[in-house]
N, C-alpha and C positions, 0 to 999 in steps of 0.2 A: 504494499500499500504506499502510495507517493503521499507526503503531506506537503502542503503548501508552505513556501518560506514565510518566516513571522514577518508581518508587515512593518515597515518603518514608517511612523506617522510624519507628515510634513509639519513643519512649523508654522502656525498660523502668523500672518502679518497683522497689521493694525486693522481692527474692524472686522477680522475674520475670526471663523470658529474651526477648530478640528473635529471632525467627526470621531475622533479617538477619545475626545472628551466627553461625549454624549454617553448617557448611562445605558445599562441593561439591567431590569427591564426598562423599556423606552419612557421617556418624559413626552408629556403633552403640554404645548404652550400656545397661547394666542400670537399672531402675527399681524400687526397692524398695517403692513406694507400693502400696496394696491397689488392684487394678484389678479392676472386676466388669462384666460384660456381662448383661443382662436382655433376654429375648425372650419373647413370649407369657405374660409374667407371672412366668417361670421364671428364675432365676440360671442361665445357661447356662455361665458362666466366673467364676472367682474366683481371684485369684493376687498374689503379693507377689515374683514371679519374673519380671515382664513385662522385654521389651527395648524400647528407643525408637530409631527411626530419626531422625535429625536433619538436614535438608537446608535448605539456603538457600531462604528465602520459603515454607517449607511448616512447618505446626504438626506436631509428632510424631505419628509412626505408631507406634502401640502394637502389639507382637507378644507374644501369651500363649502359655506351654507348651500343647501339645496335651493333656497329662497333666492340665492344670487345667480342661479343659471337663468338662461332665457327659457321661457316655457316652450315645452316640447323637444328640448335639447336632450333630455335623458329618457330612457326607455327602459324596462328590466330586460335582463338578458338572462340566458341559462346558466346554471352552476353556481356554485358557491365554493368558499374555501374556509380554513380555519386559523385563525392566529391565537396562538398560546396567551397572548396579552390582551387583545382587543376582542376576541369572540369570533363568531361566524360573520363572514362578508358575503353580501350578494352583489352580484355584477351588473353593470349598466352597459349599454350602447349609448354613444354620444352622437348626436345629430347636430350638423352645422351647414348651412347651405345646401349643397347637393352631395355633400360627404357624410359617411357614416362610419364611425370607428366602433366595430363591434368588441364588445367586452374590455373596453379601454377605461372604464370606470369601475370603482367599487365603493361600497357603504356598509356600514355596520348597523342593521335595522334594531338591534337589541346589544349595544355593546357591553363589555364587563363594566361593573361599577367604577372601576379606575379610570376607564376610558368613556365614561357616560356622555361626556362633552362631544363625542364624535357622532352622537345620534343627530340624524338630519343633516349630515355632512357628506361629502362625496370627494374621493381622491381620484386621480387619472394618471395615466401612463402619459408623460409629457411627449414620448417618442411617437405616439399615436395621433398627436394634435398637429396643426400647423404651426402653433408656436404658443408656448405659455412664458408668461413673464411675471417677475416680481420687481416692483418699482421700476418698470420699464426695461430691466435687463432680461434678455432672452435666455431661458433655462436650457441647460445641456441635460439630457436624460441619464439617469443612472445607467451603468452599463449592464449587459447581461440579459436585458428582456424581461427577466421575472420581477424585479423590482421596481418601484414606484417613485425613487428618490428625483428630487430635482436640484441639480448643481448649478450654483450661482458663483459669482467672485466671492462671495461672503463665506463659503466653506472650502476646506481642503482635506485631502485625504490621506493615502489611497482609501478608495471606495470599494466596497463588497460589491461583486458582480464584474470587476475586472478580471481579465485572465489571469488563473493561478491564484483566486480567492476562494476557491470551493471549501477549502478546509479552515476557514477562519471561524 
C-alpha cells in the first residue's frame, strides 16, 4: 500500500488563511462577502448571507440561502450522500439561462444539531457553474471533482483533492 507524502502547508500571507489551520470536525461561520453564482449567463444566486464550512485541508465550502437563488434555478435531483458531521445531503440540479448543471448542488434538509444553520442553504460545485465569485474574485474549484471547496486568494493549501492527496 502506497501512502501519500505528508503535506507541507504553505505559509499564509497577510489577509490569508491556511486550510491547515481549519479544524476537524469542521467549523461553520458566516461569510459577509458578496457571493454570486452564474450559470447559463444568468446570476442564479447572489447573497451577503452565505455560510462557510471550514475543514482541515479543504478550501471553504460556501452555503448560500435558498431564498437568495433565482426562483426556478434549483430542482430536486436523484440521490443522496451522508456526511458524518452534517448528516444526509440531498442533491439538486442548477438551472440558469439555457444551461442545466445536473446534481451540481446539495443541501441538508435535516442537518445535525451542530450544523443546524445549514438548513435552507445550498452548496454548489463551482466547476459546474459558469462562474462563482466572492467579493468579485472568481473562484477556482477544489481539485478532484468530488469536493465542493471554493479557492480564492484568501486561502492557501495544499488542498485535499490534488494529485497524491488520497491518504490525507
